[in-house]
C-alpha positions in Angstrom: -19.3 46.8 -44.7 -16.8 44.5 -46.2 -16.3 41.0 -44.8 -13.3 40.8 -42.3 -11.8 37.4 -41.4 -11.9 36.7 -37.8 -8.3 36.5 -37.3 -7.7 39.9 -39.0 -10.5 41.4 -37.3 -8.6 40.1 -33.9 -5.4 41.5 -34.9 -7.1 45.0 -35.9 -8.7 45.1 -32.6 -5.5 44.4 -30.7 -3.8 46.9 -32.8 -6.6 49.7 -32.0 -6.5 48.7 -28.4 -2.8 49.0 -28.1 -3.0 52.4 -29.8 -5.5 53.4 -27.4 -3.5 52.4 -24.4 -0.6 54.2 -25.9 -2.5 57.4 -26.2 -3.6 57.3 -22.6 -0.4 56.4 -21.2 1.7 59.4 -19.7 5.1 60.3 -21.1 7.9 57.7 -20.5 10.0 58.4 -17.3 13.0 56.9 -15.6 12.1 54.7 -12.7 14.0 53.3 -9.9 13.6 50.8 -7.0 14.4 53.7 -4.5 17.9 52.7 -3.3 18.9 55.2 -0.7 22.0 56.0 -2.5 21.2 55.4 -6.0 17.1 56.1 -6.1 16.9 55.9 -9.8 18.8 52.6 -10.2 17.1 49.4 -10.8 13.3 49.0 -12.1 10.0 47.6 -10.4 7.6 45.4 -11.9 9.6 42.4 -12.8 12.4 40.0 -11.7 15.1 39.0 -14.0 15.9 35.3 -14.3 18.7 35.5 -17.0 20.6 37.5 -19.4 22.2 36.4 -22.6 24.5 39.0 -24.1 25.9 38.8 -27.4 28.7 41.2 -28.5 30.7 41.7 -31.6 34.2 43.3 -31.0 35.6 44.7 -34.1 39.2 45.0 -33.1 39.4 48.5 -31.9 38.7 49.3 -28.2 37.3 52.8 -29.0 34.8 51.7 -31.4 31.1 50.6 -30.3 30.6 46.9 -30.2 27.5 45.5 -31.8 25.2 43.8 -29.2 22.2 41.8 -28.6 20.9 41.4 -25.0 18.1 38.9 -24.4 16.5 39.0 -21.1 14.3 36.6 -19.5 12.2 37.9 -16.5 8.9 37.4 -14.7 6.6 40.3 -14.0 5.7 40.7 -10.3 3.0 43.5 -10.9 0.9 44.7 -13.8 2.8 46.7 -16.3 2.1 48.9 -19.1 5.7 49.7 -19.7 9.1 48.1 -18.9 12.0 50.2 -17.8 15.4 49.0 -18.0 18.6 50.7 -17.1 20.7 51.5 -20.2 22.9 54.3 -21.4 26.1 54.9 -23.7 24.8 52.8 -26.6 22.3 53.1 -29.5 19.2 51.1 -29.4 18.3 49.7 -33.0 15.1 47.6 -32.0 13.3 45.9 -29.0 11.0 43.0 -29.0 8.9 41.7 -25.9 7.9 38.1 -26.3 9.1 38.1 -29.9 6.8 41.1 -31.1 8.4 44.4 -32.0 7.9 47.0 -29.3 8.0 50.8 -29.2 10.8 52.3 -27.1 12.1 55.6 -25.9 15.5 56.6 -24.2 15.0 58.9 -21.2 18.0 59.8 -19.0 19.7 56.6 -18.3 16.4 54.5 -18.8 15.3 52.4 -21.8 11.5 52.5 -21.6 10.0 49.8 -23.5 6.4 49.8 -24.5 4.7 46.2 -25.2 1.8 45.9 -27.5 -0.6 45.5 -24.6 -0.6 45.4 -20.9 1.3 42.6 -19.1 -0.4 41.0 -16.1 1.4 40.1 -12.8 3.1 36.8 -12.7 3.8 36.0 -16.4 7.1 35.4 -18.0 8.5 37.8 -20.5 11.5 37.9 -23.0 13.1 41.2 -23.9 15.3 41.3 -26.7 17.2 44.5 -27.3 19.6 45.2 -30.4 22.0 47.8 -29.5 25.6 49.0 -29.6 27.8 49.0 -26.4 30.2 52.0 -26.6 33.4 51.7 -24.8 34.8 55.4 -25.8 32.9 57.0 -22.8 34.7 58.4 -19.6 36.7 55.8 -18.1 36.2 56.9 -14.6 32.3 56.6 -14.8 32.8 52.8 -15.2 31.4 50.1 -17.6 33.9 49.4 -20.3 37.7 50.0 -19.4 40.0 50.2 -22.4 43.2 48.4 -21.7 46.6 48.5 -23.7 45.2 45.6 -26.0 41.6 45.3 -25.5 38.7 45.8 -23.0 37.7 44.7 -19.7 34.5 45.6 -17.5 34.3 47.5 -14.4 30.5 47.9 -13.4 30.5 48.7 -9.6 28.5 50.2 -8.5 26.0 51.4 -11.1 27.7 50.9 -14.3 26.8 47.8 -15.9 24.1 49.7 -17.8 26.8 51.4 -19.6 27.6 48.1 -21.2 24.1 46.3 -21.8 20.5 46.9 -20.8 19.7 45.5 -17.5 17.9 45.8 -14.2 21.1 47.2 -12.8 20.6 46.6 -9.1 22.3 43.9 -6.9 19.0 43.2 -5.5 17.9 41.5 -8.8 20.5 38.7 -9.4 20.3 36.5 -12.5 22.1 34.0 -14.5 24.1 35.0 -17.4 25.4 33.6 -20.7 27.9 35.5 -22.8 28.7 35.1 -26.6 31.6 37.1 -27.6 32.8 37.4 -31.3 36.5 38.9 -31.5 39.3 38.9 -34.2 40.7 35.2 -34.0 44.2 36.5 -32.6 42.4 37.8 -29.2 41.3 35.9 -26.3 38.0 36.3 -24.6 37.2 35.3 -21.1 34.0 36.0 -18.9 32.2 35.1 -15.7 31.5 31.5 -15.4 32.7 28.6 -17.3 33.4 28.1 -21.0 30.5 26.7 -22.9 31.7 26.6 -26.5 34.1 28.2 -28.9 33.4 28.5 -32.8 36.2 29.7 -35.1 35.1 31.3 -38.3 37.2 32.7 -41.1 38.7 35.7 -39.2 37.0 35.6 -35.8 36.1 33.4 -33.0 33.1 33.4 -31.0 33.6 32.6 -27.3 30.7 31.4 -24.9 30.7 31.4 -21.2 27.8 30.7 -18.8 27.5 31.3 -14.9 26.4 28.3 -12.8 25.3 30.8 -9.9 23.2 33.9 -10.2 25.2 37.2 -10.3 24.5 40.9 -9.8 25.0 43.0 -12.8 27.8 45.0 -11.1 29.9 41.8 -11.1 29.7 40.9 -14.7 32.9 40.7 -16.5 34.2 40.2 -20.1 38.0 40.4 -21.0 39.1 40.9 -24.6 42.8 41.1 -25.3 46.0 39.4 -26.3 45.8 37.3 -23.1 47.3 34.0 -21.8 45.2 31.8 -19.6 47.0 29.9 -17.0 45.1 27.1 -15.4 45.5 25.0 -12.2 43.4 23.4 -9.5 42.2 24.5 -6.0 40.6 22.9 -3.0 38.1 20.2 -4.0 39.5 20.2 -7.4 38.3 23.6 -8.1 39.2 24.9 -11.7 41.2 28.0 -11.3 42.0 30.1 -14.4 44.0 33.3 -14.4 43.8 35.7 -17.5 46.9 37.9 -17.8 48.7 39.8 -20.5 50.5 37.2 -22.6 53.8 39.1 -22.3 53.6 39.0 -18.5 52.6 35.3 -18.2 56.0 34.2 -16.7 56.5 37.3 -14.6 53.1 36.9 -12.8 53.2 33.4 -12.2 54.7 33.5 -8.7 51.8 35.5 -7.6 49.2 33.4 -9.3 50.3 30.3 -8.0 49.4 31.6 -4.4 45.7 31.4 -5.0 45.1 27.6 -4.3 46.5 28.2 -0.6 44.6 31.6 -0.1 41.5 29.8 -1.1 42.3 26.9 1.6 42.8 29.7 4.1 39.5 31.4 3.5 37.7 28.0 3.4 39.0 27.4 7.1 37.5 30.6 7.9 34.1 30.6 6.6 33.5 27.3 4.5 33.6 26.2 0.9 34.2 28.4 -1.8 30.7 29.3 -3.2 31.3 29.2 -7.2 32.2 27.0 -10.0 35.7 28.4 -10.7 38.1 31.2 -9.6 40.6 33.3 -11.1 42.5 36.6 -11.4 42.0 38.8 -14.5 45.2 41.0 -14.6 44.6 44.1 -16.9 47.4 46.3 -18.5 45.6 49.6 -17.4 45.8 51.8 -14.4 42.4 51.8 -12.8 43.3 52.8 -9.3 41.2 49.8 -7.9 40.8 46.1 -7.9 37.3 44.7 -8.4 35.8 41.4 -7.3 34.0 40.4 -10.6 32.4 37.2 -10.1 34.7 34.2 -10.6 37.3 36.5 -12.3 38.6 39.2 -10.0 40.1 42.3 -11.9 43.3 43.5 -10.9 45.6 46.2 -12.2 48.9 44.8 -13.5 50.9 47.5 -11.5 49.8 45.6 -8.3 52.1 42.8 -9.2 54.8 44.6 -11.0 55.3 47.8 -8.8 58.1 47.0 -6.5 57.0 49.7 -3.9 54.3 47.1 -2.8 55.5 44.9 -0.2 54.7 41.0 -0.9 52.5 40.8 2.4 50.5 43.7 1.0 50.1 42.2 -2.2 49.0 39.0 -0.9 46.3 40.5 1.6 44.8 42.6 -1.3 44.4 39.0 -3.3 42.7 37.8 -0.1 40.5 40.9 0.3 39.1 40.5 -3.5 38.9 36.7 -2.9 36.7 37.4 0.4 34.4 39.4 -1.6 33.2 36.1 -3.5 31.6 35.0 -0.1 30.8 38.5 1.1 29.2 40.7 -1.6 29.1 38.3 -4.6 27.5 35.1 -3.1 25.6 37.0 -0.4 25.0 40.1 -2.2 23.7 43.3 -0.6 19.9 44.1 -0.5 20.7 47.9 -1.0 23.8 50.0 -1.5 23.9 51.2 2.1 24.5 47.4 3.2 27.9 47.9 1.3 29.4 47.8 4.6 28.8 44.0 4.7 31.0 43.7 1.6 33.7 45.9 2.3 34.0 45.6 5.9 34.2 41.6 5.7 36.8 41.7 2.9 38.8 44.2 4.8 38.4 41.8 7.9 39.9 38.8 6.3 42.3 40.9 4.6 43.6 41.9 8.0 43.4 38.6 9.5 45.4 37.0 6.5 48.2 39.8 7.1 48.3 38.7 10.8 48.4 35.0 10.1 51.0 35.4 7.3 53.0 38.4 7.7 52.8 39.0 11.6 50.8 42.3 10.9 48.9 42.8 14.2 45.0 42.8 13.9 44.6 44.6 17.2 47.1 47.4 15.9 45.3 47.9 12.9 41.8 47.9 14.7 43.1 50.4 17.2 44.5 52.5 14.5 41.2 52.4 12.6 39.5 53.4 15.9 41.6 56.5 16.2 40.3 57.4 12.9 36.8 56.4 13.1 35.1 59.5 14.3 36.7 61.5 11.4 35.8 58.8 8.9 32.2 58.8 10.1 32.0 62.6 10.0 33.2 62.6 6.2 31.3 59.5 4.9 28.6 58.9 7.4 28.3 55.9 9.8 29.2 52.5 8.2 25.4 51.3 7.5 24.1 54.9 6.7 26.9 55.9 4.2 26.6 59.5 2.7 25.6 59.6 -1.0 28.5 59.9 -3.4 29.2 63.2 -5.1 27.3 63.8 -8.4 29.8 62.4 -11.0 31.9 60.8 -8.7 30.4 57.4 -7.8 33.6 56.1 -6.9 33.7 58.4 -3.7 31.1 56.0 -2.1 34.1 53.7 -1.4 35.4 55.7 1.6 37.6 54.6 4.7 34.4 54.1 6.8 33.4 51.3 4.6 36.7 49.8 4.5 38.6 49.5 7.8 35.8 51.6 9.6 33.5 48.6 8.9 36.0 45.9 9.9 36.3 47.8 13.2 32.6 47.0 13.7 33.5 43.2 13.2 36.1 43.5 15.6 33.8 45.2 18.1 31.2 42.4 17.7 33.7 39.7 18.1 34.8 41.5 21.3 31.1 41.6 22.4 30.1 38.0 21.7 33.4 36.1 21.7 35.4 34.3 19.2 33.5 31.1 18.9 30.1 32.8 18.4 31.6 35.3 15.8 33.2 32.4 13.9 29.7 30.5 13.9 27.9 33.6 12.7 30.4 34.3 9.8 30.0 30.5 8.4 26.1 30.8 9.2 25.8 34.0 7.2 27.3 32.9 4.0 25.6 29.5 4.3 22.2 31.0 5.0 22.2 33.6 2.2 24.2 31.9 -0.5 23.4 32.9 -4.1 20.8 35.6 -2.8 20.6 39.1 -1.2 20.8 40.0 2.7 20.5 43.4 4.4 22.0 44.7 7.5 18.8 44.1 9.6 19.2 40.3 8.4 23.0 40.5 10.0 21.7 41.8 13.0 18.9 39.2 13.4 21.3 36.5 12.8 23.8 37.7 15.0 21.5 38.3 18.0 20.3 34.6 17.3 23.5 33.2 17.7 24.7 35.4 20.6 21.4 34.5 22.5 20.6 38.0 23.0 19.4 41.1 21.5 22.1 43.0 20.0 19.8 45.8 18.4 21.5 48.6 20.8 24.9 47.4 20.2 24.5 47.6 16.4 22.6 50.9 16.6 25.6 52.7 17.9 28.3 50.9 15.8 26.3 51.1 12.5 24.4 54.2 12.7 26.0 56.3 15.3 27.7 59.6 14.4 30.4 58.8 17.1 32.1 55.5 17.4 30.9 53.6 20.7 33.5 52.5 23.3 35.2 49.3 22.2 34.4 46.4 24.2 37.7 45.2 26.0 39.5 48.3 25.2 38.2 51.2 27.4 41.3 53.3 26.9 40.9 53.4 23.2 39.9 57.0 21.8 38.8 58.3 18.4 40.3 61.6 17.4 38.5 64.3 15.4 40.7 64.3 12.5 42.1 61.4 10.4 43.5 60.8 7.1 42.8 57.8 4.8 44.3 54.5 5.7 
């Protein structure tokens, strides 16, 4: 038998052991954390701490970007394989803790097989070299092609159409973006600038978040953009990103942001992030999106004269309010979506009442008349019906907007304005930078009210029929209703 050095012998044994483990493992399969609405979304067994995402944009928004995504995580249970959510890109290689790993793409999962089993409670570093393809169906989310570049729209389950991730809001993490683009383009992403390097024909822009973020809230904008800067409350830096040709035209809208922030802070407390601003995209999306620190808006919201000024301002406040409700305090599961959209709709309506004399009571009465019909179509607020296959945006129905703001109005009627205002401030303070569930909200509301509100919430959040409105026994809900 020839002599084999000990180090080589150990390496051969490790390789043989890994091969034996691989031979005994079942075929790779997609996993999920069992979200009631998106059961295959997210992945068990690890907690992501940070993402470092490098992107190279070659100048055409229909061509794949070259990308490297590095994930720092910690295992929460023993793992033979690591599942990541990823689709709409080509995976070139994967490394775990610096060692090349085998991988397979199954459905919308990237299944990674490290050289050996990973015990619980250990740090892991996963580096994926891949492409990120913006040429897919614009209606399914991920990259959106604009007139001059790209933006992201990842809600609810589309971040993994851009980069490998644990794509569920229950696993928030810090983000760093390094984006290389032709030098005549401007790149902006979530968080604050952390460096810019000019090369011959390109510029690499770096941005970093100071607070953890859900994958659905990630944002990168690439285009011929102008950046307008101003200061908000407590010297908060505000930066707006707009098509360069529209900078002057949009300025009357953009300058309203500091006052809107001051109004929101009077309602619920200090703004929870390091910066804020609007990202105005020259693209018809059909929605606005509260991407963290940089809210995505369609250009037409501000340029279409059919929209009254009060309406546009209230929509600006709706998306801003999400930074407290949905971004800072993120849902534990997607069935907790009512906490996001109900609160944003509530403060949208409150702002319209304060600034445009649009009656909150009238709006809530109108919602009440439609509530039973909304529940029949979309389920009750905290148990929404699953979206139709291939129509994930259908999750965002009237019942999670004004139908859920109606729950908050009923709660204020039930416990009184002072207790309600204390609840709102306590909620965003207690769960800042984390996740919270409907059960958490019920417990906190009961504690502040000084009595058990379980029965109250059971009817308002889970009932097929809308309960009687406290203080308004004459209100009736009809069987048929349209969208607001």
